TIDODO-502726 format. One line per field, with one value per residue: y, z negated, x of N, C-alpha, C, O in turn; residue in three letters. Coordinates in Angstrom, 2 decimals, decimal comma, padded with zeros to 5 digits. Example, Ala and Ser with C-alpha at 12.3 -4.5 7.8 and 13.67 -1.06 7.14 Angstrom:
# TIDODO-502726
n.v c(-005,69  -002,25)
n.w c(-007,80  -007,08)
n.u c(013,19  012,85)
ca.v c(-004,50  -001,06)
ca.w c(-007,80  -007,14)
ca.u c(012,30  013,67)
c.v c(-003,30  000,03)
c.w c(-007,80  -007,87)
c.u c(013,20  012,90)
o.v c(-003,32  001,14)
o.w c(-008,46  -008,04)
o.u c(014,24  013,41)
rest c(ala  ser)
***
This chain:
# TIDODO-502726
n.v c(-001,17  002,27  005,33  007,81  006,74  005,32  007,43  008,86  006,94  006,85  009,44  009,29  007,53  009,02  011,17  013,59  015,76  015,44  013,91  014,44  016,47  017,15  016,35  017,06  015,30  015,09  017,73  017,97  016,09  017,13  019,31  017,79  015,90  017,62  018,61  016,26  015,72  017,93  017,43  014,95  015,71  017,50  015,93  014,90  017,05  017,35  015,16  013,28  010,72  008,21  005,93  006,60  008,81  007,50  005,99  008,08  009,10  006,93  007,03  009,50  008,91  007,00  008,64  010,32  008,52  007,13  004,83  001,67  001,00  -000,93  -004,24)
n.w c(000,00  000,62  -000,94  -000,31  000,59  -001,68  -003,49  -002,21  -002,37  -005,14  -005,61  -004,15  -005,72  -007,89  -009,98  -008,91  -006,93  -003,95  -001,78  000,46  001,88  004,66  004,86  002,25  000,31  001,11  000,76  -002,00  -002,66  -001,64  -003,33  -005,62  -004,72  -004,05  -006,58  -007,85  -006,17  -006,72  -009,40  -009,29  -007,72  -009,47  -011,24  -009,72  -009,26  -011,53  -011,78  -011,16  -010,62  -008,34  -007,98  -009,32  -007,80  -005,40  -006,06  -006,55  -003,97  -002,73  -004,12  -003,22  -000,53  -000,74  -001,76  000,41  002,13  003,94  003,19  001,88  -001,21  -003,63  -004,51)
n.u c(000,85  000,43  001,41  -000,06  -002,52  -003,32  -003,67  -005,75  -007,78  -008,15  -009,07  -011,41  -012,87  -013,37  -015,39  -015,68  -017,51  -016,93  -017,35  -018,91  -017,86  -016,01  -012,59  -012,10  -011,03  -008,35  -007,61  -007,67  -005,75  -003,33  -002,16  -001,68  000,15  002,29  002,94  003,84  006,03  007,71  008,25  009,60  011,84  013,04  014,40  016,44  018,09  019,58  021,15  024,08  024,36  024,53  022,94  020,61  019,81  019,35  017,12  015,33  015,14  013,85  011,39  010,43  010,07  008,04  006,06  005,63  004,57  006,07  007,22  006,40  004,69  006,24  005,30)
ca.v c(000,00  003,52  006,26  008,71  005,98  005,04  008,68  009,15  006,00  007,29  010,64  008,83  006,87  009,97  011,73  014,92  015,69  015,84  012,87  014,87  017,57  016,61  016,80  017,48  014,42  015,50  019,04  017,73  015,30  017,91  019,93  016,74  015,36  018,62  018,62  015,06  015,91  018,88  016,75  013,97  016,44  018,16  014,95  014,71  018,22  017,28  013,88  012,96  009,27  007,86  004,97  007,35  009,61  006,58  005,70  009,30  009,14  005,93  007,55  010,56  008,24  006,43  009,77  010,80  007,47  006,52  003,60  000,97  000,87  -002,34  -004,95)
ca.w c(000,00  000,66  -001,97  000,11  000,62  -003,07  -004,07  -001,62  -002,94  -006,51  -005,51  -003,67  -006,82  -008,98  -010,04  -008,30  -005,81  -002,72  -000,77  001,65  002,52  005,48  004,52  000,85  -000,41  001,48  000,14  -003,41  -002,75  -001,27  -004,46  -006,53  -004,11  -004,19  -007,99  -008,08  -005,44  -007,48  -010,64  -008,92  -007,29  -010,61  -011,86  -008,84  -009,34  -012,72  -011,84  -010,19  -010,54  -006,99  -008,09  -009,69  -006,65  -004,41  -006,53  -006,32  -002,53  -002,48  -004,63  -002,31  000,68  -001,08  -001,89  001,77  002,88  004,92  002,58  001,12  -002,65  -003,89  -005,39)
ca.u c(000,00  001,18  000,96  -001,15  -003,77  -003,66  -004,18  -007,07  -008,74  -008,43  -009,92  -012,71  -013,58  -013,61  -016,73  -015,66  -018,46  -016,26  -017,53  -019,65  -017,14  -014,92  -011,25  -012,00  -010,10  -006,99  -007,37  -007,38  -004,52  -002,14  -001,47  -001,22  001,37  003,35  003,33  004,65  007,29  008,54  008,66  010,64  013,04  013,69  015,29  017,60  018,95  020,43  021,85  025,14  024,30  024,07  021,84  019,40  019,41  018,79  015,76  014,55  014,87  012,81  010,12  009,97  009,59  006,74  005,15  005,33  003,91  006,97  007,69  005,36  004,89  006,54  004,57)
c.v c(001,24  004,51  007,19  007,98  005,68  006,28  009,01  008,20  006,42  008,52  010,24  008,16  007,83  010,50  013,16  014,87  016,20  014,96  013,34  016,03  016,99  017,21  017,18  016,61  014,82  016,84  018,92  017,02  016,14  018,57  018,91  016,17  016,34  018,73  017,43  015,20  016,83  018,23  015,74  014,68  017,11  017,21  014,70  015,86  018,14  016,02  013,76  011,46  008,86  006,86  005,66  008,17  008,74  006,22  006,91  009,42  008,13  006,42  008,64  009,96  007,59  007,54  010,29  009,78  006,85  005,21  003,00  000,98  -000,60  -002,98  -005,52)
c.w c(000,00  -000,33  -001,50  000,14  -000,80  -003,74  -003,52  -002,15  -004,36  -006,50  -005,08  -004,75  -007,95  -008,93  -009,51  -007,06  -004,50  -001,53  000,51  002,38  003,35  005,08  003,06  000,07  -000,15  000,85  -001,34  -003,56  -002,50  -002,47  -005,49  -006,02  -004,25  -005,62  -008,30  -007,40  -006,22  -008,75  -010,35  -008,55  -008,45  -011,32  -011,01  -009,01  -010,51  -012,77  -010,76  -009,98  -009,18  -007,01  -008,41  -008,51  -005,53  -004,78  -006,27  -004,84  -002,15  -002,95  -003,73  -001,01  000,44  -001,16  -000,54  002,60  003,96  004,42  001,78  -000,37  -002,92  -004,76  -005,51)
c.u c(000,90  000,56  -000,16  -002,51  -004,25  -004,26  -005,57  -008,13  -009,13  -009,34  -011,32  -013,54  -013,92  -015,04  -016,78  -016,55  -017,87  -016,64  -018,20  -018,99  -015,99  -013,57  -011,06  -011,02  -008,66  -006,63  -007,05  -006,04  -003,26  -001,46  -000,96  000,10  002,53  003,84  004,23  006,00  008,24  009,08  009,77  011,93  013,76  014,64  016,54  018,59  019,93  021,29  022,92  025,24  023,72  022,92  020,53  018,90  018,85  017,36  014,84  014,19  013,78  011,44  009,56  009,43  008,22  005,69  004,71  004,57  004,76  007,55  006,54  005,71  005,15  005,47  003,34)
o.v c(001,23  004,53  007,35  008,56  005,78  006,18  009,41  008,61  006,37  008,61  010,78  008,22  007,48  010,28  013,85  014,01  017,25  015,26  012,69  016,52  016,39  018,43  017,59  017,13  014,88  017,07  019,69  017,33  015,88  018,41  019,14  015,97  015,92  018,92  017,59  014,83  016,54  018,44  015,67  014,30  017,27  017,66  014,34  015,66  018,77  015,84  014,10  010,98  009,14  006,92  005,33  008,22  009,18  006,16  006,74  009,79  008,44  006,24  008,69  010,46  007,63  007,37  010,65  010,11  006,12  004,54  003,71  000,97  -001,45  -002,34  -006,12)
o.w c(-000,56  -000,52  -002,23  -000,25  -001,09  -004,46  -004,27  -002,35  -004,72  -007,30  -005,57  -004,71  -008,86  -007,97  -009,64  -006,21  -004,00  -000,40  001,55  003,38  002,78  004,97  002,67  -000,74  -001,07  000,47  -001,87  -004,47  -003,11  -002,62  -006,14  -006,78  -004,55  -005,86  -008,95  -007,97  -006,35  -009,12  -011,08  -009,02  -008,40  -011,94  -011,55  -008,90  -010,49  -013,70  -009,59  -009,25  -008,89  -006,17  -007,85  -008,25  -004,78  -003,91  -005,83  -004,50  -001,35  -002,25  -003,49  -000,46  001,31  -000,69  -000,36  003,64  004,82  005,14  001,10  -000,74  -002,49  -005,61  -006,54)
o.u c(001,99  -000,66  -001,14  -003,53  -005,44  -005,25  -006,46  -009,28  -010,31  -010,27  -012,31  -014,77  -014,68  -015,77  -017,79  -016,35  -018,26  -016,27  -018,06  -019,51  -015,08  -013,43  -009,97  -010,26  -007,84  -005,48  -006,24  -005,28  -002,22  -000,24  000,05  001,04  003,65  005,04  005,26  007,03  009,42  010,23  010,76  013,00  014,98  015,61  017,58  019,80  020,98  022,07  022,69  026,10  022,55  022,03  019,48  017,70  017,97  016,48  013,71  013,07  012,90  010,44  008,35  008,45  007,35  004,57  003,54  004,00  004,25  008,28  005,81  006,88  004,37  004,85  003,04)
rest c(met  lys  phe  pro  asn  leu  leu  leu  glu  ala  ile  gly  arg  ser  glu  ile  pro  leu  arg  phe  glu  pro  gly  ala  asp  glu  ser  val  ala  ala  pro  val  thr  glu  leu  ile  arg  ala  trp  ile  lys  ser  his  ala  ala  thr  ser  arg  asp  gln  gly  arg  asn  ala  leu  ile  gln  glu  leu  leu  glu  glu  leu  asp  gly  thr  arg  glu  ile  pro  gly)
***
């Protein structure tokens, strides 16, 4: 599963009355995704650990939907 799809499914199951507005789920997902991206990137800026930065890169790829979520 890819993160963007997982997030849209969660929004779709929520009680927020967005289901009848075209594009509303994506509009809600965009700021959430940007918040998560900023939070993940903030951990990379302080680390010189290559393993940690590799993990951060994988998380960003999952967030963008270019990599499947393991598992």
